[in-house]
N, C-alpha and C positions, 0 to 999 in steps of 0.2 A: 219537368219542363221541357215542352217541345213545340214545335209549330207544325199546323196542319193548313189546310185549304178548303174553303167554303165559296162556291162559286167565283174561285180565282181570288178571292179576298184572304189573306193570312189570318190564321187564327192562333194566338198564343195561349197556349193549354197550361195552367197553373196547376200544378199537382198540390196535395195539402202544404207540404213543408214550402215549396215555393210561394205560395198564396200567404202563409204564416210570415214569410221573408218580406214579401211586399209589403204586407199590412205593418210590419214593424219599422219599416224604411219611411211609408206614409205617416206613421205615428210621429214619429221622430222628426219628419217634416214639418208636421202640425206644431210640434212643440217649439221647433225654431221660428217659425212664422209667428205664432203667439207672442214669443220674446221680444220679437223685433217689431211687430205692428200693433201700435197702442190700442186701437180700435178693438182688435180682436181681445186683448187683455181685458180692456175696461169694461166689455160685454161679457165676459167670462165664455167665451166660445170654445168649447173644449177642441182639445189638440186633434183628437181622431176625426171630428167632424170637420175641421180646417183641411186637414190631409187628405182625407176621405172624399170630402167634396171636390177638391182639386183634381183627385184621379178620376172619380166620376164625370167629370167635366171633360177631361182630356180623352176618357172612352167615349165620351157622346161625339167630340170632335173626329176621333179617328174612324168612328162607325158611320158618321154622316159623310166623311170625304171617302168612304171605303177603302181606307187604307189599312185598317187592322181591327180585328174582334179578339175578345177576350173570353175564355172559360174557364171558370175558377172552381177548384175543388173545395167546396165549403163545409167538409167533414168537421173540422175542428171548431166551427164558428158556434155550433148549437152547445157543445160541452162548455163552451168559455161563457154563454149567457147563462146557462144552468149554474155554473161555479159562482158568478157573480150576484144572481138571486139569491142564492145559497148564504152567502157571506152577509147579504142583507139581514135574513132571517138570524144568523147567528148574533148579530149586532143588536137584535130586538129584545132587549131585556125588559121585561115588564117592571122591573124595580126603578127603571128610569121615570117610570110615570109618577113616581111619588116625590121625585123631585121638583117637577114642574108644577104639581099640584093642580087646583081646579082650573088654572087659566091654560095649562098645558092640553086638558081634556077638552076645553072649549076649543082651543085651535085646532086640535086634532079633529072634532066633530064638524068645525066650518071647512075644514079640507075635505072631509067626506061631502058634505053639501056641495062644495065648489065642484067636485068630481060628477055628480048627478047633474048639476045645471049646466056643466060645460057638455055633457052628452047630449041634453035636452035642447040645447042651442044647435048643436051640430046636425042631430037628426031632424030637426024642425026646418031648418033651412035647407039642409039636402032634399026633403021631401018637397018644399016649395019649388026647388030647382029641378024637380024630376029626378033626381039622383038616387041611387042605391042608398039607403039610410044607414049603410054600414060605413059609407065615406063619412057620414056626418059623424059617427063614432071614432074613426080615425082621426078627424080633423078635432074631436073633443078632447076628453080627458086621457086618451091614450098618448097624443103628443103632447098636449098642453101640459097637464099635470103629471102626466107620466114620463114626459122628455124623450130623449132619444133613446133610453134604454127601454122604456115601454113601446115606443113606436118601432123600434127593431125587433122586438121581443113578440108583438101582436101582429105585426104585419103579415108576417108568413102565415099564420092563423087564419086571418081574413082573407088572403088570397087563396087559401084552399076551399073557401067558402063563395069563390067565384069573382071577388073582385079584382080584376087585373091592376097589376101596379100597387097595391095597397101598401106595400113596405116603402116604395118612394114616396107616395102620398103622405104616409105619416111621417117619416123622416124630413120631408121638406116641411111639413106644417110644423114639426118639433125645432127646427132650425129659425122659422119664423118666430115661434113662442120665444125662443131664447132672446132673440134681440128685442122683440117689444116687452117681454118681462123686465129686460136690463134697463130700458128705456123709461118705462111708466114707473117703477118702483120708487126712486128716488124724489121725482115731482110730488107724487102724491103723498108722501110722507111730509114733504116740505109745507104743502098747501094745508094739511091737517095741524101740523106745529104752529104754523104762524097764523091761521084762522084761529085756532083756539088758544093761542098765547102759552103754549106747554113749555114746560122746563124739565129737566133731568131730575127733579126733586122726587123721584119714584123710590119704591122699596128696594132698589138694585143690590143692596148689601145682604140681603137675604139669599140671594142666587149665585151659585158658585159652579163651574164646570165641573171641578173634581171635589170628591170627598176622599177621606182616609181609605176607603175600600177601593177606590178608582186607582189610587198611587200604589197600593198593595199590587193590584191587578196589572199596573204599567210596570212592575218591577220584575214578572214572571219572565224568564230568560228567554231571547230568541236565538235559539240552537237548532241544529239540524233534527235533533229528536222532536223538539215541539213543533217545527214546520211539518214534520210527517206525520204527527197527530192531527194537526189541523187539518192538512190535504185529506188525511184518512176520513175525517168526520164530514168534511165537503163531499168526498167521493160517495160515502154511505148515503148523505142526505140526497144526492143525486139520484143514485140507483133505485132507492127504496122509493123517494118521492116521485119519480117518472113513473114506476111501476105501479104506484096507488093511483095516479092520474089516469093511467091507461085502463085500469081497472074499473074505476068511476065511469069513464066514458063508454066502456063497454056495457056498463050496468044500466045507465041512465041516458046516455046519448047526448049528455050536455057537453058542450064545448070546453074544455079545459086544458090550456096549454100546460105542458109538462114542467116547466119552471113553477108554477104554483105549488105544485106538490112538494118539490124540492125546498122552496122559500118557508112554507108553513111547517115542514116536519123539523126544519131547522130552528124555526121560532120554539118549538115544543122542546126539543133536545136543549135548546139554550135556557129556556126558564126551568125546566126539569134539572138539568145540571146545575142551575144556580141553588137549588135547593139541597141537592145531596152533594155537590162537589166532587164529582168522579174525575173529571178531567179541567184542569187549569186552563180556561179559554184567553188568551191573549189578544186584547183589541187591535193591538200594532199588527200582528201577523194576520188577521182577519181583514183588515184595511188593506193591507198591501196586496193581499189575494184578490180583494174585491176591485182595487184600482186596476192591476194587471189583467185581470180577466175582462173587465168593462172596456178598457182602453184598446185592447185588441180585437175584441168582439165587436166595438163600434167602428173601429178602421174597416173590417172586414165588411160590414153592414153598410157602411157608407160607400166603400169602394165599388159594392156590388149594385148600386144605384142605377137604375134604368131611367134617365132623365127624360128619354123621348117620351116617355107613356104619360107626363104630366101636361103635354101640349092640350088636350082636349079638356082637361079638369082646372087649367089655370085660373080662370076666371071665376067658377063656383068655389074654389080654395079660397080665394082671396077674401071673395064677400064673407065666407064663414069665419076666416081668421080674423078679419078686422072687427066682426061682430064679436067674437071671442075678446079681442082686446077692449073694445068698449064696455063689455059686461063686467070685466076684471077691474076696470077702473071704478064703475059704480060701485061693484060689490065690495071692492077693499075699502074706499072712501066712505061709503055711506052705511054699510051693513058690519062688515068686520071690526071696525076701528071702535064703534061703541060696543060691540059684544065683548071685545078684548079690554074693555076697560074705559076707553076714551081718554086715556092719559098719554104722557110722553112715549112710554114704554109701547103701548097699543100703536101709536104713531110707526115707530120703528119695526115692529111685528107685521105691519101692514106692507110694509115695503119689502120684508121678506116673504110675505103672503104672494106679493105680485110677481117675485123673483122665481120663486120654486113652482107657483102656481099656474105659470105659463112656460117654465124652462127646468131648472135644475137647482138644487140646494146651493151650488157655488155662487149662482145667479144672486140667491136670496142673501148670502153672506156678504156679496159685493155691494147689493142694494144697501143694506144695512150698515155695512162699514162706511160708505159714503154719507149716509145721514149722521151716524155718529161721529165721525170725523168733524163735523160742521156744527152740531148741536149739542154733543155730549154722547157719553157711553150709556148703553142700556143692557145690563148683565142678563136680565130677565129675558129679553129678546132673543139675545146670542145662546141661552140656555135653551129655550123653547123650539124655535124655528128650526135650528138644524136637527134637533131628536126627531121631531115630525116629519121634515121634509127628507131627510135622509133614509129613514126606513118605516118608522110608524105609519107614514101615509099610504105604504103599499098595502098593508093588513087592512084598510079600509077602501081602497082605491081599487085594486084588482078584482073584487067581488063586484063591485059596481061595474066595471067595464064588462066583465063576464055575463052579468044580467042583461045590459044593453045587447051584446053581441046575439047571446041565446035568444032573445026577443025579437031581433031584426034579421037573423040569419036567413 
């Protein structure tokens, strides 16, 4: 870390380790503020987003005042992103599909439909406003259903296709989606429950988070050897998956972010291993690795926001995002509810859909928790929504995003 000067303005140069240190401080600041400010906790705003936006605003103020500039070495940011999406793949056991049954498949397919429709809305409005259609994709499923993870992952890819400030646009849209998803989920469910006079007399007793096999898996010891094994598997998926993506890009010319290869290779390895049981994968280690990678990755991505790039796009973005919110309300209340069964469980699942369809899985859990606290439990919803929202959605959502990017690049 050192200081240089550009046009007499000091520039703080953060090397890789210094940037990592700053990111961890920003992340801890986010956790602290979230624990003290109830609004942030109520809407499940991620700690990296809280701390990262504060840092980005500080950078904007310092730049606008010609007091200081920042130059950050982002070398470690990409490996963290790849590690996070690899852990998503390692958690995607196809055996989980059997637990949710037909309703899980229906919910999953509607998430895929949502991804398509969000992109159609974004691209259509962007074209009407004479904007690059890729901005519509950025304010579509990349930042809505994809959340901050998708925004930070695909933003740099679209920047390379000529859209200036793509990452900033996507991350700002994802933050709007988080707040909107937290606001609309509960009211939609309450409206459906009251209108249809629904009760908790569903088949909830058939559903459970854990079975005997889950309990055996959770008993796998967490020690240095098992941690090394899991890190090795993650690194293998990253290296081989990234090289596979590069080969596909060279051969076909299709835009394919490197993390796609890592994630889908992890899905293949996970389910192949489930059959032959070569390595005992521990979901606790996988979750911790994913949470660590995502936390630091998002903190770095938000810290790097160049908010001044949003000035000329503020109004078009607001128009598109309001349209996305209005569509989500109609889609959940009048389409998804009936498709999910039209019962109490369906109403709770709709609250979850609004949460992760515009933000993130924690948003979905918070929405459903608020509904269940008032009207009663829904084990079915708490099984299906987290399974799909946490990782299954990416299996159908990412190909949809790639299709739209390649069509409009």
